[in-house]
N, C-alpha and C positions, 0 to 999 in steps of 0.2 A: 518319413515319406508316405509308409502305408495308409496314414491317416489321410493325408491328400489326395491320395490317386482313391480313396472309397466316396470322399465329399464328390471329386469330378464325374465318377461313374455315376452317384444316384442324383446328382443334378442332370447330367445328361439324360437320362431314362426318363425323368419326370417331364422335362422340357419336351421330349418327344410324346410322351404321351399328352400334355397339353395341347401341343400344334395339332396331333391326330384327331385329338376329340375336336378341335374347332373344325376341321374339314369334314369331318364325318358326322356332325349334328345335323346339317341341314337336309341329311338323308331320312333325318328321323323324326324331325320336330317341325314345326310353323316358324314364321320367320321371329313371332313375337319369343318365343319360347328360346328360339336359337340366341337370339341377342343377350337374353339372360344367361343361359349356358356357356356363352363364350365368356361374359364378363366372369364367370365363375371359374370357367377355366385358366384365364390368365393370372389367376391367384396360385396355381400349382407350382409355377417358377419360384415365386416369392415365400410359399410355404416350407418348399423343398430347399431352397437356400438358408431359412431360418433352422429346421431341424436338422438338416446335414452338418452344422456346426459342432453336434454333439457328438464327442469321443466315442467309440464302442467300448462297450463296459469291458473292465479289465479285474483280473483277478487282485484282491485287496493284499497291501503288502503289511509285513510287518516291519516297524520302523524301530524296534527296540533295539537298541545298542548298534543303530545304523548312524553313518556319518552324514549331516546335511549336506546339501549340494555344493560343491565348492569348498569341502573344508574334507581336513585330512582325518584318516581313520583316528578314532580313540586309541590311544596306546593300550597294550594287552596288558591286562594285569597280573604282576608277578607275586608267588608268594612271597611272605615275608620272611626273613631267617629270624629265628626266636633267639630272643637274647640268652646267650649260653650260660647256663647254669654251675654253679659251684659245688661239685660232689666230693668234694673234700670232706674229711673226716668233722661233722658239725662241733663237735667236741672239743673245746676251748676251754679248759679250765683256767680261772681266774688263781693266778699264783701267789703266796702267800708270800709279803716282803720280810727280811728277819728284821728284827729288832736289834740293830748294830750298837746300840747306845755302849753295850757291855759286853761287845762281842770284839778279839783282840783279831785286827788285820795287819798283815805282814807280807812281805814279798814272798814269792815263792821258795820252798826250803829246799837247801841242797841236799843231794842225794847222801844223808848221813843217816847215822844208824844202823848201819849193815855192815856184811863182812867187805872185804877189799874188792870182791867182785860184785858189791852191789846188790845179791841176791836178800832182799828183805826176810825171805823165809829159811835162810840158812841159820841151823842153828836149833832145829825143832822147836821144843819148849822156851829156849833162850833166844829164839828169834825175834825181829823186832813186832812182826806180826803177830806172834803168839802173845806179848808183853802188854804192845798198844790194845790189841781187841781185848784180852785181858781184863787190862785197866777199864775198858767202856763195860765190860761184862759186869766188872765189880768182883772179879776171881784173882785177878793180879793186880799188884802196884806197880807205879811207873819206873820204879828202879828195879823192876823183875820179879820181887816177892811175891809169895802166896798168900792169898786170903782163906779163910776158911771154907767158902762157898767152892773152892776149885775142887775138894774132896768130892762134893755133891749138894745138892741144894734143888727145891722145887722152882720150876718157874713161876714167875708170878703172874705171868699172862695164861698158861694153858695147864698149868700145875702138875707138868710130866718133869719126870726128874732128871737134872741136869749134871754133867760130870765135865771135868777140865776146865783149861782155860778159856775155851770158846764156848762154856754152858751147852756142850753137844748134848742131843737127847734122840739119837738115832740108833742106840745100843752099841757100848762098848764095855769091855772088860773091867777096866780102869780108867782113872783120870788120863795116866799117860797114853793110853791108847787111844781114848777119844781124841786127844790133840794130835797124835799120828792121823788119825783118819781126816780130822777136819783140816788139817793142816793141808792135805792131799786136795779135799773139796775146793778149798780157797784158793789153792793155787790157779786150777782149773777156773774159776771165777774172776780172778784177776788178770787172767789172760782174754775173756770175754769183755770185762769191762776195756781193756786196753784197745781190742779190736772196735768197740762201740764209740770209742774216743778219736780211733783213726779215722771212722767215718765222718766226723765232723773236723777233719784235721787239725787234731788236739792231740797233745803229749802231754799227760798228767804228771804234775809236779808230784813230790813225795806225801804230801798232806793231801792232797785230793786222789791220789791213789788208796793212799792207808785208809781214808773215809770210806771211799768205795767198796774195800776189802771188809771193812767193820761194819756198812751197811748190809753187804752181802750176809754176812754172819748174822745179823739180826733179823733182815729180812729180806730174802734173796727175789722175791719177785719186784720191791721197791728198788733194788741193785740194778736188776738185768732186764727187765721186760719192758716192752713197749712204753713210753711216758715214764721210764725211770731216771735212776741218779745221772746218768751221762748226760741224757735229753736234757734234763733241768738245769745242768751245769752249763751246758753250751749256752742256754737260753739266758742263765746269769751273766755270762760272758757278753754276750748281745747287749744287756742292758748295764754294762760297766761295773759288774759286782764282781770283784776278785779277791782272794785270798780266802778268810775265814767267813767274811760275808757272803761270797758267792758260793762256797760249800754248804753253809746253815741253809741258805735259800734253796739249792738244792735237793739236801737230804729231807727237808721239811717237806716239799712238795712232790717229794717221790710217794708219797704217801697217797697221793690222790689215785684213786680207780681211773685209769683213763678211759673206760666204757661208760660209767657214770659220771665223772666228774666229782663226786664225793669223795669225803675221806675214807680210809680204809684202814684205819689202826685200832681194833677193837683191843688189842693189849694196852692202849693207852686212852682206852675211852672215846675213841674217836673226837678226841679234843684237839683243838689246834694249837691251844697255848701246853697242852701236855706233850703233843708231838714235838714242838719246837724247843719246849724245855729238855726235853729228853737227848734230842739231837743234838744241843748246844752242851750239855754236861759229858756226851760221848766224845765229842769234838775237843773237848778241855782235855780228858782224860788220855786222849790219843797224842796231843801236842804236848804233853808232859812226859809221856813215853818217847817221843821223838826227840825232845831236850837232852833226855837219860842216856840215850844209847851214843 
């Protein structure tokens, strides 16, 4: 509307100038020049009409991100949500599958081999724990007898002097004293193993329990720490490995360092085959002791 009004006003003014010139020209010019001037002045309305069509200058507009006329505004860009990351522990050790060709597989063993109360620690040196673990250590026989190593021997792994059924090396006055001290220690570790198992809603049968105690005696970290015996035993059960096969799987893989994913068994040369063979041998000795009791 403002442009139309501007055009109208400009045309009226120029027309007025043109007609005014036509009236005033005779006063200053001769008739010959007047005729020419009149013709020239009549061009003013035409020129006015031509130039009046140009719109007034306007400030330049930026059309960046602006919608075209008649179109909806472009949608507002939204920040995309980053793909969620898995911050779980990146360590996922490759488990070692046991060689079950010569592994005895049986149903869970009933709670036998203990006294009437079911206490596998009852009897001290004559308890199922002492005889079974001692058999695995080579200090005892499955029938409860004693080997020469019971009275003392050098540990093949660290060369420390060992005493008693459990190859105790933390200071004791005699093999009997060593057994007393280690039985107290293993009782507490047995309770810890049961608590870890409960976190998986598992109840250990006698063989699983005895092997956990023996592993705690041999290598406490492998039995009790993160990524230890119970963790691998639960994994074995998920894979359908039960009985001796599941126990061997758990015992062998418990020697994996959960922080590095590498085998950590320097006493066995960090050799998978030696670790598996040693765990298998200890399992067989424990089973013999359970059968004898």
